[in-house]
C-alpha positions, 0 to 999 in steps of 0.5 A, spaced: 500 499 500 502 507 498 504 511 504 499 516 503 493 511 502 495 508 508 495 515 512 488 516 509 486 509 511 488 510 518 483 516 518 489 521 520 488 525 513 486 526 506 491 523 501 492 530 499 494 532 506 497 526 507 502 528 501 503 535 505 505 531 511 510 526 508 513 531 503 514 536 510 518 530 513 513 529 518 512 521 517 516 515 518 516 508 516 520 503 521 523 509 525 526 512 518 523 518 515 521 518 508 518 524 503 516 519 498 508 519 498 508 513 494 513 509 498 510 502 499 508 499 506 505 493 509 500 493 515 506 490 519 510 496 518 510 502 524 508 508 521 508 514 525 505 521 523 509 527 527 512 521 532 504 518 533 504 511 531 498 510 527 494 504 525 489 502 520 482 503 522 475 500 520 472 505 516 465 509 518 460 512 513 455 517 515 450 520 511 447 526 515 442 532 513 445 538 515 440 543 518 440 550 516 444 554 522 449 548 523 456 549 522 460 544 518 467 545 520 468 540 526 474 544 529 470 551 529 470 551 537 466 558 536 460 555 533 454 554 537 452 548 533 456 543 529 455 537 525 459 533 530 454 535 536 449 531 532 453 524 533 454 519 538 461 519 541 463 513 537 462 516 531 466 522 532 472 520 529 469 522 522 470 528 518 466 531 512 467 530 505 466 537 502 462 542 506 455 546 506 455 553 508 452 555 515 445 557 512 445 551 507 442 545 509 442 538 506 446 532 504 453 531 507 457 525 508 462 524 514 467 518 514 474 516 516 476 514 509 481 519 506 481 515 500 473 516 498 474 523 501 479 525 496 475 522 490 469 525 492 472 532 493 477 533 488 475 537 482 478 533 476 473 527 478 467 532 477 462 528 482 455 532 481 452 535 487 445 537 486 441 543 489 434 545 490 434 553 490 430 559 492 432 565 489 428 572 489 430 579 486 427 578 480 424 572 476 429 567 473 429 566 466 432 561 461 437 567 459 439 567 466 440 559 466 444 560 460 449 565 463 449 560 470 451 555 465 456 560 462 459 562 468 462 568 471 468 571 475 468 572 482 473 574 486 478 570 482 474 564 481 470 562 475 463 559 478 458 556 473 453 550 474 453 544 470 446 544 469 440 548 471 432 547 471 427 552 473 422 548 477 416 553 478 415 561 480 411 565 484 411 573 484 418 575 485 421 568 487 423 562 483 425 555 485 430 551 481 434 545 481 442 546 480 447 541 479 455 543 480 461 539 479 465 543 483 465 546 491 468 553 491 466 557 498 459 559 497 459 557 490 452 557 488 450 563 493 456 567 489 454 565 482 446 567 483 448 574 487 453 575 480 446 574 476 442 579 480 439 574 485 438 573 493 439 566 495 433 565 500 434 557 501 439 552 498 439 545 500 443 539 497 439 533 495 444 529 491 452 527 491 453 523 485 448 517 485 447 518 493 440 521 494 438 525 501 431 521 500 427 522 506 432 523 512 430 529 516 434 535 518 438 533 524 438 526 522 444 521 520 444 514 518 450 509 517 451 506 510 456 500 509 462 501 505 460 496 499 453 500 498 456 507 498 462 505 493 457 501 489 453 508 489 460 512 486 462 506 482 461 509 475 465 516 478 471 513 481 477 510 477 478 503 478 484 503 483 479 506 488 473 501 487 
């Protein structure tokens, strides 16, 4: 097994962060520092990260319906309500895959499987995220949808949707379904603001083929590794399946 994959499977960090730890000389194999992320290790090898011995652990997969007003970041000690507050102690070794801003709700995956986290969050794999959105300010038109698909520049980022569909309209409110394949900070809120709208509600209902379903806000459920990997089978490269 590659060293960076071993570290991610131990639940210490994602593979990207593992690469940084290794290159910074913070990882040793059998008491010898190595700076090569692809260095081959076996389960019997003694791997330390910042002088702490790590071991492979059983992977946990949690599907959570994040309510509005709850902070995704697990380590924000100033946040009044965090995702971690909704989980029992035995599940608090997981971390979030991607994020939702505080005022958004919906589907989020929590796991200690760094390999899966890497493949679901890296932009090059183009994992779809589907959102239901309510906007005000003006009536949304097909012209606005085309502009959203063409994209805009905002604070050095290029923001766009893969697809968008107007579901219904009521006075000056519009309801739409939007799909993106990236997750820049406040991606959809910034995009719609640039198009002249104010987002009043934003809910993520799907990641890849995994759907939120009837899971209520604040509720979670465990999912087996085989099940979640099968849902993303077509999205993941062969080495990750």
